C-alpha positions as a printed NumPy array, in Angstrom:
array([[-18.477,  -7.623,  -6.616],
       [-15.477,  -8.041,  -4.322],
       [-16.143, -11.354,  -2.601],
       [-13.153, -13.62 ,  -2.114],
       [-13.191, -16.657,  -4.426],
       [-12.633, -20.204,  -3.155],
       [ -9.137, -20.246,  -4.68 ],
       [ -8.227, -16.919,  -3.041],
       [ -9.636, -17.981,   0.323],
       [ -7.523, -21.127,   0.206],
       [ -4.464, -18.834,   0.12 ],
       [ -5.656, -16.369,   2.77 ],
       [ -7.317, -18.69 ,   5.325],
       [ -4.088, -20.032,   6.93 ],
       [ -2.86 , -16.444,   7.425],
       [ -5.786, -15.405,   9.639],
       [ -5.235, -16.596,  13.201],
       [ -8.48 , -16.762,  15.145],
       [ -8.432, -16.874,  18.976],
       [ -9.314, -20.209,  20.548],
       [-12.782, -20.562,  22.12 ],
       [-12.977, -20.085,  25.868],
       [-12.647, -23.301,  27.85 ],
       [-15.718, -22.471,  29.927],
       [-17.795, -22.237,  26.732],
       [-18.901, -18.679,  27.439],
       [-19.015, -15.881,  24.923],
       [-20.487, -15.682,  21.468],
       [-19.22 , -17.817,  18.634],
       [-17.045, -15.742,  16.331],
       [-18.396, -15.025,  12.867],
       [-16.718, -16.742,   9.916],
       [-13.694, -14.587,   8.954],
       [-14.332, -15.082,   5.229],
       [-17.725, -13.371,   5.403],
       [-16.2  , -10.621,   7.56 ],
       [-13.421, -10.058,   5.023],
       [-15.958,  -9.921,   2.192],
       [-17.817,  -7.175,   4.071],
       [-14.601,  -5.196,   4.61 ],
       [-13.703,  -5.515,   0.918],
       [-17.161,  -4.191,  -0.011],
       [-16.408,  -1.075,   2.063],
       [-12.971,  -0.829,   0.413],
       [-14.453,  -0.951,  -3.09 ],
       [-17.486,   1.295,  -2.636],
       [-16.15 ,   3.818,  -0.118],
       [-19.52 ,   3.653,   1.639],
       [-20.125,   4.168,   5.35 ],
       [-19.878,   1.105,   7.56 ],
       [-23.574,   1.376,   8.454],
       [-24.473,   1.074,   4.736],
       [-23.083,  -2.465,   4.545],
       [-25.651,  -4.708,   2.746],
       [-27.548,  -7.355,   4.683],
       [-25.805, -10.193,   2.833],
       [-22.726,  -9.501,   4.979],
       [-22.41 ,  -9.738,   8.777],
       [-23.448,  -6.67 ,  10.759],
       [-21.404,  -3.55 ,  10.127],
       [-20.443,  -3.485,  13.824],
       [-18.904,  -6.948,  13.533],
       [-17.045,  -6.075,  10.316],
       [-15.764,  -2.774,  11.679],
       [-14.709,  -4.347,  14.974],
       [-12.801,  -7.144,  13.2  ],
       [-11.201,  -4.653,  10.789],
       [ -9.837,  -2.695,  13.741],
       [ -8.715,  -5.921,  15.428],
       [ -6.853,  -7.07 ,  12.31 ],
       [ -5.28 ,  -3.626,  12.012],
       [ -4.058,  -3.594,  15.61 ],
       [ -2.721,  -7.159,  15.713],
       [ -1.024,  -6.878,  12.305],
       [ -3.13 ,  -9.505,  10.511],
       [ -3.664,  -7.361,   7.401],
       [  0.051,  -6.537,   7.194],
       [  0.982, -10.216,   7.679],
       [ -1.341, -11.295,   4.851],
       [  0.237,  -8.711,   2.541],
       [  3.784,  -9.758,   3.427],
       [  3.008, -13.461,   3.012],
       [  1.363, -12.985,  -0.392],
       [  4.129, -10.723,  -1.734],
       [  6.946, -12.984,  -0.535],
       [  5.29 , -16.122,  -1.879],
       [  4.848, -14.411,  -5.247],
       [  8.462, -13.216,  -5.08 ],
       [  9.778, -16.75 ,  -4.445],
       [  7.821, -18.075,  -7.425],
       [  9.218, -15.389,  -9.724],
       [  5.961, -13.432,  -9.925],
       [  7.577, -10.246,  -8.641],
       [ 10.546,  -8.762, -10.484],
       [ 12.58 ,  -6.265,  -8.427],
       [ 15.408,  -5.948, -10.925],
       [ 14.102,  -2.402, -11.213],
       [ 11.354,  -0.603,  -9.319],
       [  9.428,   2.624,  -9.62 ],
       [  8.482,   5.075,  -6.862],
       [  5.963,   7.895,  -6.655],
       [  3.558,   9.6  ,  -4.289],
       [ -0.018,  10.822,  -4.605],
       [ -2.141,  13.272,  -2.629],
       [ -5.36 ,  12.108,  -0.965],
       [ -7.866,  14.462,   0.614],
       [ -8.364,  13.768,   4.343],
       [-11.987,  14.666,   4.993],
       [-11.857,  14.329,   8.771],
       [ -8.269,  15.341,   9.396],
       [ -6.55 ,  13.307,  12.069],
       [ -2.913,  12.287,  12.372],
       [ -0.743,  12.268,   9.235],
       [ -2.978,  14.801,   7.469],
       [ -1.   ,  17.95 ,   6.741],
       [ -2.238,  21.23 ,   5.311],
       [ -0.659,  21.866,   1.914],
       [ -2.052,  24.381,  -0.593],
       [ -4.571,  21.851,  -1.856],
       [ -6.105,  21.473,   1.588],
       [ -5.92 ,  18.979,   4.411],
       [ -4.556,  15.703,   3.11 ],
       [ -2.391,  12.601,   3.265],
       [  0.331,  11.403,   0.932],
       [  0.462,   7.783,  -0.231],
       [  3.96 ,   6.635,  -1.167],
       [  4.202,   3.459,  -3.226],
       [  6.772,   1.388,  -5.09 ],
       [  6.003,  -0.878,  -8.036],
       [  8.086,  -3.736,  -9.401],
       [  9.144,  -4.125, -13.031],
       [  5.632,  -5.265, -13.988],
       [  3.777,  -2.674, -11.904],
       [  2.843,  -4.823,  -8.883],
       [  3.022,  -3.174,  -5.447],
       [  6.16 ,  -3.963,  -3.445],
       [  6.005,  -1.174,  -0.829],
       [  3.572,   1.417,   0.482],
       [  3.456,   3.947,   3.283],
       [  1.446,   7.018,   4.21 ],
       [  2.484,  10.34 ,   5.678],
       [  1.162,  13.846,   6.049],
       [  0.952,  15.612,   2.681],
       [  3.337,  18.322,   3.902],
       [  6.793,  16.611,   3.671],
       [  8.476,  16.517,   0.285],
       [  8.484,  13.087,  -1.363],
       [ 12.274,  12.974,  -1.459],
       [ 12.3  ,  12.811,   2.36 ],
       [  9.957,   9.776,   2.377],
       [ 11.893,   7.477,   0.052],
       [ 13.872,   5.593,   2.703],
       [ 10.837,   5.144,   4.941],
       [  8.917,   3.696,   1.993],
       [ 11.775,   1.283,   1.267],
       [ 11.788,   0.258,   4.946],
       [  8.127,  -0.795,   4.589],
       [  8.631,  -2.995,   1.53 ],
       [  6.732,  -6.299,   1.312],
       [  9.463,  -8.298,  -0.417],
       [ 12.477,  -9.93 ,   1.196],
       [ 14.924,  -8.497,  -1.32 ],
       [ 15.562,  -4.799,  -1.801],
       [ 15.506,  -3.289,  -5.305],
       [ 18.915,  -2.135,  -6.509],
       [ 17.526,   0.406,  -8.96 ],
       [ 14.674,   2.797,  -8.18 ],
       [ 13.277,   5.036, -10.898],
       [ 11.521,   8.273,  -9.997],
       [ 10.54 ,  11.571, -11.586],
       [ 12.312,  14.931, -11.233],
       [ 11.082,  15.289,  -7.652],
       [ 13.627,  12.639,  -6.646],
       [ 16.632,  14.447,  -8.135],
       [ 18.615,  14.957,  -4.925],
       [ 22.35 ,  14.557,  -4.367],
       [ 21.69 ,  14.029,  -0.659],
       [ 19.204,  11.219,  -1.363],
       [ 21.6  ,   9.633,  -3.873],
       [ 24.308,   9.573,  -1.208],
       [ 21.987,   8.047,   1.417],
       [ 20.803,   5.33 ,  -0.96 ],
       [ 24.315,   4.462,  -2.079],
       [ 25.038,   3.436,   1.515],
       [ 22.219,   0.898,   1.089],
       [ 23.605,  -0.192,  -2.321],
       [ 20.589,   1.309,  -4.109],
       [ 20.827,   3.539,  -7.175],
       [ 18.238,   6.253,  -7.711],
       [ 17.552,   6.98 , -11.371],
       [ 15.744,  10.288, -11.91 ],
       [ 16.011,  13.025, -14.553],
       [ 17.579,  16.254, -13.337],
       [ 15.406,  19.196, -12.42 ],
       [ 15.386,  22.131, -14.786],
       [ 17.876,  24.798, -13.818],
       [ 20.068,  22.405, -11.866],
       [ 23.356,  24.153, -11.143],
       [ 25.51 ,  21.16 , -10.239],
       [ 26.955,  18.875, -12.876],
       [ 25.029,  15.895, -14.189],
       [ 25.124,  12.756, -12.035],
       [ 22.928,  10.49 , -14.181],
       [ 23.952,   8.06 , -16.884],
       [ 21.938,   8.737, -20.042],
       [ 21.718,   5.028, -20.827],
       [ 20.136,   4.234, -17.447],
       [ 17.709,   7.121, -17.84 ],
       [ 16.048,   5.178, -20.646],
       [ 14.432,   3.154, -17.86 ],
       [ 12.46 ,   6.314, -17.005],
       [ 10.216,   5.62 , -20.008],
       [  8.705,   2.742, -18.016],
       [  7.75 ,   4.915, -15.034],
       [  4.113,   4.736, -16.178],
       [  3.947,   1.417, -14.335],
       [  3.839,   3.085, -10.919],
       [  1.216,   5.523, -12.227],
       [ -0.836,   2.516, -13.315],
       [ -0.461,   1.071,  -9.81 ],
       [ -1.993,   4.244,  -8.358],
       [ -4.81 ,   3.975, -10.907],
       [ -5.489,   0.43 ,  -9.666],
       [ -5.478,   1.565,  -6.037],
       [ -7.766,   4.494,  -6.75 ],
       [-10.373,   2.107,  -8.129],
       [-11.033,   1.408,  -4.45 ],
       [-13.087,   4.402,  -3.348],
       [-12.13 ,   4.004,   0.313],
       [ -8.545,   4.754,  -0.756],
       [ -9.458,   7.547,  -3.182],
       [-10.514,   9.718,  -0.222],
       [ -9.448,   9.328,   3.384],
       [-12.361,   9.171,   5.823],
       [-10.484,   7.553,   8.736],
       [ -9.268,   9.801,  11.543],
       [ -6.704,   7.19 ,  12.593],
       [ -3.886,   6.847,  10.072],
       [ -3.395,   3.162,  10.943],
       [ -6.913,   2.373,   9.692],
       [ -6.355,   4.235,   6.442],
       [ -3.027,   2.464,   5.907],
       [ -4.849,  -0.852,   6.381],
       [ -7.235,   0.037,   3.551],
       [ -4.268,   0.875,   1.304],
       [ -2.703,  -2.464,   2.22 ],
       [ -5.976,  -4.267,   1.499],
       [ -5.951,  -2.665,  -1.942],
       [ -2.441,  -4.045,  -2.481],
       [ -3.611,  -7.474,  -1.299],
       [ -6.44 ,  -7.54 ,  -3.859],
       [ -4.029,  -6.519,  -6.651],
       [ -1.564,  -9.269,  -5.694],
       [ -4.317, -11.898,  -5.447],
       [ -5.264, -11.193,  -9.057],
       [ -1.791, -12.342, -10.099],
       [ -1.731, -15.658,  -8.207]])
């Protein structure tokens, strides 16, 4: 269902750095990382508990332990960065324009970065999509802060080397303060004005036509929410949940190699 193909593994294998065996020969032999990754991706897709992992994969303890190891040492993040930047260099990612949005995810067990908005305890996923809808940035925060305050942090966690010069968002991103901050970074925010805005218009009507393509970031969230482990947050530690979101982005990028 989610097992890595031979072609995909050929891309990923060099990015996973395994520790060298002990010189004294002690300790157990480490399980093949490909089978471990397949087990983790099964959890990502189904949203099941670790202990429900089928027998065709290594033990759930081994998969969970390696998932935490790859989260702590940055392996999952490094794979995502390497894939995105390779795709960018080959022209597979187009950042001429990008789209930003956020979505609420229920945090069943609470934990850090799980605020208490009106809809209940939850986390906010912020994501940016390129001109074709591929993920180029993601971050998570508590659901409490307004999305407009999370834009720069999301940009700071982009996967690509280059920074988009135009970012399209919905009315939630209509902020003169944000526009000013982004101009310092040579980025233009394109967002329709909120209803009842008192200050004069700051948007060019011709550029606002790009807003019609904002459905691409909504499609990206639809792709991510196909992974049930992302659809609801079960991890108490925000780093683990962010790793699942990044794994979802990895799978999406691999489909376009």
